[in-house]
C-alpha positions in Angstrom: 16.2 -48.8 -98.2 19.5 -46.9 -97.9 22.9 -48.9 -97.1 23.0 -47.2 -93.6 19.5 -48.3 -92.5 20.0 -51.8 -93.9 23.4 -52.3 -91.9 21.7 -51.0 -88.8 18.8 -53.8 -89.1 21.4 -56.4 -89.8 23.5 -55.3 -86.7 20.4 -55.6 -84.6 19.4 -59.0 -85.9 22.9 -60.4 -85.2 23.0 -59.0 -81.8 19.7 -60.5 -80.8 20.8 -63.8 -82.2 24.0 -64.0 -80.2 22.2 -62.7 -77.2 19.7 -65.7 -77.3 22.5 -68.2 -78.1 24.5 -67.0 -75.1 21.6 -67.2 -72.7 20.8 -70.5 -74.0 24.3 -71.7 -73.5 24.6 -70.2 -70.2 21.4 -72.2 -69.3 22.8 -75.3 -70.7 26.2 -75.0 -68.8 24.2 -75.2 -65.4 22.0 -78.5 -66.4 22.6 -81.3 -63.9 23.5 -84.6 -65.5 20.2 -86.0 -64.5 17.9 -83.4 -66.1 16.9 -83.6 -69.7 15.3 -80.2 -70.2 17.2 -76.9 -70.4 16.9 -75.0 -67.1 17.9 -71.3 -66.2 20.0 -70.1 -63.1 16.8 -70.1 -61.1 16.4 -73.9 -61.8 13.2 -73.3 -64.0 12.7 -74.9 -67.2 13.6 -72.7 -70.3 10.4 -72.2 -72.4 10.0 -71.4 -75.9 7.9 -68.7 -77.3 5.2 -71.2 -78.1 5.3 -72.4 -74.5 7.2 -75.5 -75.0 10.1 -76.9 -72.9 13.6 -76.8 -74.4 14.8 -80.5 -74.3 18.5 -81.4 -74.2 20.1 -84.1 -76.5 19.7 -86.5 -73.6 15.9 -86.5 -73.7 14.0 -89.6 -74.2 10.5 -90.6 -72.7 12.0 -92.8 -70.1 14.5 -90.2 -69.1 11.7 -87.4 -69.0 9.8 -89.7 -66.6 12.6 -89.3 -64.1 12.9 -85.6 -64.6 11.3 -83.5 -61.9 9.7 -81.5 -65.0 8.7 -84.3 -67.1 4.9 -84.2 -66.4 4.9 -80.3 -66.6 6.5 -80.3 -70.0 5.5 -83.9 -71.7 2.5 -85.2 -69.8 1.0 -86.6 -72.8 4.1 -88.7 -73.6 4.7 -90.4 -70.3 3.0 -93.3 -68.6 -0.3 -92.3 -67.0 0.9 -93.7 -63.6 3.9 -91.7 -63.6 2.1 -88.2 -63.5 -1.1 -89.5 -62.1 -0.2 -92.1 -59.2 -3.2 -94.0 -58.1 -4.6 -92.8 -54.8 -3.8 -94.5 -51.8 -7.0 -96.5 -50.6 -8.7 -94.9 -47.5 -8.4 -97.0 -44.4 -11.9 -98.7 -43.8 -14.1 -97.0 -41.4 -13.9 -98.6 -38.1 -17.4 -99.4 -37.0 -19.7 -102.2 -36.3 -20.0 -104.6 -39.2 -23.8 -105.3 -40.2 -24.9 -108.9 -39.0 -27.1 -111.3 -40.9 -30.0 -113.0 -39.7 -31.3 -115.6 -42.0 -34.7 -117.0 -41.7 -36.1 -119.7 -43.8 -39.9 -119.7 -43.9 -41.5 -122.8 -45.5 -43.7 -121.9 -48.4 -46.5 -124.1 -47.1 -46.4 -121.9 -44.0 -47.0 -118.8 -46.3 -48.9 -120.1 -49.1 -51.1 -122.9 -50.4 -49.6 -125.2 -52.6 -49.2 -123.7 -56.2 -50.5 -120.3 -54.8 -48.9 -117.1 -53.9 -51.7 -115.6 -51.7 -50.3 -115.4 -48.0 -52.0 -117.5 -45.6 -53.0 -116.5 -42.0 -50.0 -118.7 -40.5 -47.6 -117.1 -43.0 -48.7 -113.5 -41.9 -48.0 -114.4 -38.4 -44.3 -115.7 -39.5 -43.9 -112.5 -41.4 -45.1 -110.5 -38.3 -41.9 -112.0 -36.5 -39.8 -110.8 -39.4 -41.2 -107.4 -39.3 -40.7 -107.3 -35.5 -37.0 -108.4 -35.8 -36.5 -105.7 -38.7 -37.8 -103.1 -36.3 -35.5 -104.0 -33.5 -32.3 -103.3 -35.4 -30.7 -100.8 -37.5 -31.8 -102.5 -40.8 -29.7 -102.4 -43.9 -31.5 -104.7 -46.1 -34.1 -107.5 -46.2 -33.5 -110.1 -48.8 -36.5 -112.4 -49.7 -35.8 -115.2 -52.3 -38.7 -117.6 -53.3 -38.3 -121.1 -54.3 -40.7 -123.8 -55.7 -40.5 -127.6 -56.0 -39.6 -129.3 -59.4 -43.2 -129.7 -60.8 -44.0 -127.2 -63.6 -41.8 -125.6 -66.3 -38.7 -123.4 -65.6 -40.6 -120.2 -66.8 -43.8 -121.0 -64.6 -41.8 -121.6 -61.6 -39.7 -118.6 -61.9 -43.0 -116.5 -62.1 -44.4 -118.2 -59.2 -41.3 -117.7 -57.0 -41.1 -114.0 -58.1 -44.7 -113.6 -57.0 -44.3 -115.3 -53.7 -41.4 -113.0 -52.9 -43.1 -110.0 -54.0 -46.1 -110.8 -51.8 -43.8 -111.3 -48.8 -42.3 -107.8 -49.7 -45.9 -106.3 -49.8 -46.8 -107.5 -46.5 -43.7 -106.4 -44.8 -44.4 -103.0 -46.1 -47.8 -103.0 -44.8 -46.2 -103.6 -41.2 -43.9 -100.6 -41.6 -40.7 -101.8 -43.2 -39.2 -99.4 -45.8 -39.8 -100.7 -49.3 -36.6 -99.3 -50.4 -34.9 -101.8 -48.1 -36.4 -104.8 -49.2 -34.9 -106.8 -52.2 -36.8 -109.7 -54.0 -36.0 -112.3 -56.1 -37.4 -115.7 -57.4 -35.2 -118.6 -58.1 -37.9 -120.9 -59.3 -36.8 -124.5 -59.1 -33.3 -124.0 -59.6 -32.2 -124.6 -55.9 -34.0 -127.5 -54.2 -33.2 -128.5 -50.9 -34.2 -132.2 -51.5 -31.9 -134.6 -53.3 -32.6 -135.9 -56.7 -33.4 -139.4 -55.4 -35.2 -138.2 -52.4 -38.8 -137.6 -53.5 -39.4 -140.1 -56.5 -42.5 -139.8 -58.7 -43.3 -137.8 -61.7 -46.8 -136.9 -60.7 -47.6 -134.4 -58.0 -49.2 -136.9 -55.6 -49.9 -135.8 -52.0 -46.9 -138.0 -50.8 -44.7 -136.4 -53.1 -45.9 -133.0 -52.5 -45.3 -133.5 -49.0 -41.7 -134.9 -49.5 -40.9 -131.9 -51.7 -42.2 -129.4 -48.9 -38.5 -128.0 -48.2 -37.9 -127.0 -51.5 -41.2 -124.9 -51.4 -39.6 -122.1 -49.3 -38.9 -118.5 -48.9 -35.5 -117.5 -47.8 -35.6 -114.1 -45.9 -32.4 -112.6 -44.6 -32.2 -109.7 -42.5 -29.1 -107.6 -42.5 -28.5 -104.7 -39.9 -27.0 -103.7 -36.6 -28.3 -103.9 -33.1 
């Protein structure tokens, strides 16, 4: 390369460097005190060739969080709540609150002792439940089976599950939507009688009659009229 060409290239590089430095200096002279990024005369952040924002010597993560361009330039370095504020909760819809109608049906009315096959008297009770469900805009029916204390936990849990399932099957046969019926068995965990109310370790007729309130199915209808 001859000397003339070499001198020309050096002159061009010097001019470009001086021009970029002058532009950057001009941008910096207009930076408000509360800005931590270099901005041009239009108020836009000066970007590098790699697409990064030029920072000033006052840049810190805390200061960037208060800069209008902070989320644009350094979103990954700022707290999430700064760049992604939580959405305001929508106002609750104004409407009629579903009402609950709780019905407790004694298991003796639905089933024989230690059974889960519905009795005729029990079906009549459930006919009333189905009629009430048809008279409202039904949200859900909750049927929870219970037993008395006789028998193991596992046995009574299964028995209470089967009783609740029998109630659901019958209500579905009366036109109630199966998807709106929730069943659960509680076994003997939630007795109504008190511990000393029905003494006796054997299921005698007297004790069985005393424990009748524990052998129940709680049926709750929730909906609007």
